[in-house]
C-alpha positions in Angstrom: -1.0 -1.0 -26.7 0.8 -2.5 -23.6 1.9 -0.4 -20.7 5.1 -2.3 -20.3 6.3 -3.7 -23.7 8.4 -6.8 -23.6 11.8 -5.0 -23.8 11.2 -3.4 -20.4 11.4 -5.0 -16.9 9.4 -8.2 -16.6 6.3 -7.9 -14.4 4.9 -10.6 -12.2 1.5 -10.6 -10.4 1.8 -12.6 -7.2 -1.9 -13.5 -7.1 -4.2 -16.1 -8.5 -7.2 -13.8 -8.1 -9.1 -13.7 -11.4 -10.3 -10.2 -10.4 -6.7 -8.9 -10.0 -5.6 -10.5 -13.3 -8.6 -8.8 -15.0 -7.8 -5.4 -13.6 -4.1 -5.7 -14.7 -5.1 -6.8 -18.2 -7.7 -4.0 -18.5 -4.9 -1.5 -17.6 -2.8 -2.9 -20.5 0.0 -4.6 -18.5 1.9 -7.6 -19.9 2.7 -9.8 -16.9 3.1 -13.3 -15.6 1.0 -14.8 -12.8 2.7 -16.7 -10.0 0.8 -17.8 -7.0 2.7 -17.7 -3.7 2.4 -20.4 -1.1 2.5 -18.5 2.2 0.8 -18.5 5.6 -1.0 -15.2 5.9 -1.0 -13.1 9.1 -4.4 -12.9 10.9 -3.4 -10.5 13.7 -6.6 -8.6 14.5 -4.7 -6.3 16.8 -3.2 -4.7 13.7 -4.9 -1.9 11.8 -6.4 -2.8 8.4 -3.6 -0.9 6.7 -0.9 -2.7 8.7 -2.4 -6.2 8.3 -3.0 -6.0 4.6 0.4 -4.5 3.9 2.1 -7.3 6.0 0.3 -10.0 4.0 1.1 -8.3 0.7 4.8 -8.2 1.8 4.7 -11.9 2.8 3.3 -12.9 -0.6 5.6 -10.6 -2.6 8.8 -11.7 -0.9 8.2 -15.3 -1.7 7.8 -14.6 -5.4 10.5 -11.9 -5.6 13.1 -14.3 -4.2 12.6 -16.6 -7.1 12.3 -13.9 -9.7 15.0 -11.3 -9.0 14.8 -10.1 -12.6 11.2 -9.0 -12.3 9.1 -6.4 -10.6 6.6 -8.2 -8.4 3.2 -7.0 -7.4 1.4 -8.6 -4.4 -1.8 -7.5 -2.7 -4.1 -8.4 0.2 -7.7 -7.1 0.5 -9.9 -7.2 3.6 -13.4 -6.0 4.3 -13.7 -4.2 7.7 -16.9 -3.6 9.6 -16.7 -1.9 13.1 -12.9 -2.2 12.9 -13.1 -6.0 12.6 -12.1 -7.9 9.5 -14.6 -9.9 7.6 -12.9 -12.7 5.8 -14.2 -15.2 3.3 -17.4 -17.0 4.5 -17.1 -20.6 5.7 -20.3 -21.7 3.9 -23.5 -20.2 2.4 -25.0 -19.7 5.8 -22.0 -17.7 6.9 -22.2 -15.7 3.6 -25.8 -14.8 4.3 -24.9 -13.7 7.9 -22.2 -11.4 6.5 -24.6 -9.7 4.2 -27.0 -9.2 7.1 -24.3 -7.5 9.0 -23.4 -5.3 6.1 -27.0 -4.4 5.2 -27.8 -0.7 5.4 -24.3 0.2 6.7 -21.0 1.6 5.5 -17.9 -0.5 5.7 -14.3 -0.2 4.6 -12.4 -2.2 2.0 -8.6 -2.0 2.6 -6.0 -3.3 0.1 -2.4 -3.4 1.0 -0.1 -3.5 -2.0 3.6 -4.5 -2.1 5.8 -3.7 -5.2 9.2 -5.5 -5.0 12.3 -5.5 -7.3 15.8 -6.9 -7.3 14.7 -10.1 -5.5 13.1 -8.1 -2.7 16.0 -5.7 -2.1 13.7 -2.9 -3.2 10.3 -2.9 -1.6 7.5 -0.4 -1.5 4.2 -0.9 0.2 1.0 1.2 0.4 -2.6 0.9 1.6 -5.7 2.1 -0.2 -9.1 2.3 1.6 -12.5 2.7 0.0 -15.9 3.0 1.7 -18.8 0.9 0.5 -22.4 1.6 1.6 -24.9 -1.2 1.3 -28.6 -0.8 0.7 -30.9 -2.3 3.3 -31.2 -6.0 2.3 -34.1 -8.3 2.8 -33.7 -12.0 3.2 -35.1 -12.5 -0.3 -32.5 -10.1 -1.8 -29.7 -11.9 0.0 -30.8 -15.3 -1.3 -31.3 -14.0 -4.8 -27.9 -12.2 -4.8 -26.1 -15.3 -3.6 -27.9 -17.4 -6.3 -26.3 -15.2 -8.9 -22.7 -15.0 -7.6 -20.3 -17.4 -5.9 -19.6 -15.7 -2.5 -17.4 -18.3 -0.8 -14.1 -17.0 -2.4 -14.9 -13.4 -1.6 -14.1 -11.3 1.5 -17.4 -10.1 2.9 -19.4 -12.5 0.7 -19.9 -10.1 -2.2 -18.2 -8.8 -5.3 -18.4 -5.2 -6.4 -18.3 -6.2 -10.1 -21.1 -8.8 -9.9 -24.8 -7.8 -9.7 -23.7 -5.0 -7.4 -26.7 -2.8 -8.0 -28.7 -5.4 -6.0 -26.8 -4.7 -2.8 -24.6 -1.6 -3.1 -25.8 2.0 -2.7 -22.5 3.7 -3.3 -18.7 3.4 -3.4 -16.5 6.2 -2.1 -12.9 6.1 -3.3 -11.3 3.6 -5.7 -13.8 1.2 -7.3 -10.9 -1.1 -8.5 -9.7 -1.2 -4.9 -13.0 -2.8 -3.8 -12.5 -5.3 -6.7 -9.0 -6.2 -5.3 -6.4 -3.9 -6.7 -6.2 -0.1 -6.5 -5.2 0.6 -10.1 -5.0 4.4 -9.9 -2.4 4.3 -7.2 -0.7 1.2 -8.5 -0.2 2.8 -12.0 1.6 5.7 -10.4 3.8 3.4 -8.3 4.7 1.1 -11.2 5.7 4.0 -13.5 9.1 4.3 -11.7 9.7 0.6 -11.5 9.1 -0.2 -15.1 11.5 2.3 -16.7 14.0 0.6 -19.0 17.5 0.4 -17.4 20.3 2.4 -18.9 22.6 0.6 -21.2 
């Protein structure tokens, strides 16, 4: 059973992330996927909450302007270690270096989410932070892990949903947030946006 049957407000996910699409599908939403072309902000002076929400807004506004009939969801996820963002690795060597830095330590995963309606006239943003603790990783484990997943399209060079028992000791907070979209909070936020209009 879908969460938002077709007679309600159309829903658009402003992201090409297969992980976000999967999370939305698993939650039962019926939605379109439109990928925004936008230059993201990279201001490291901003907090993780401020930076990810700003990027979510930038992505969402582009799509909302072209789809004023729809509720638009946009998100940006960053991995933070020692208050510095870890983006996507440049190459496999950089990916291995990222896992060495994360090894045996706790880092934060921050997702900023923007929900927009009426072409962007209505806009609500929120951040969700989870903490992820890595096991101590040997070079052998790092090589084996990266042979099993594709790290180059993932912030921090890992994926919580892929072979995570090899590297992750525990996740505190929202697991779906670490995957790319904090569904618990998003479900609550969308409930008010997806009500059928009167008349």
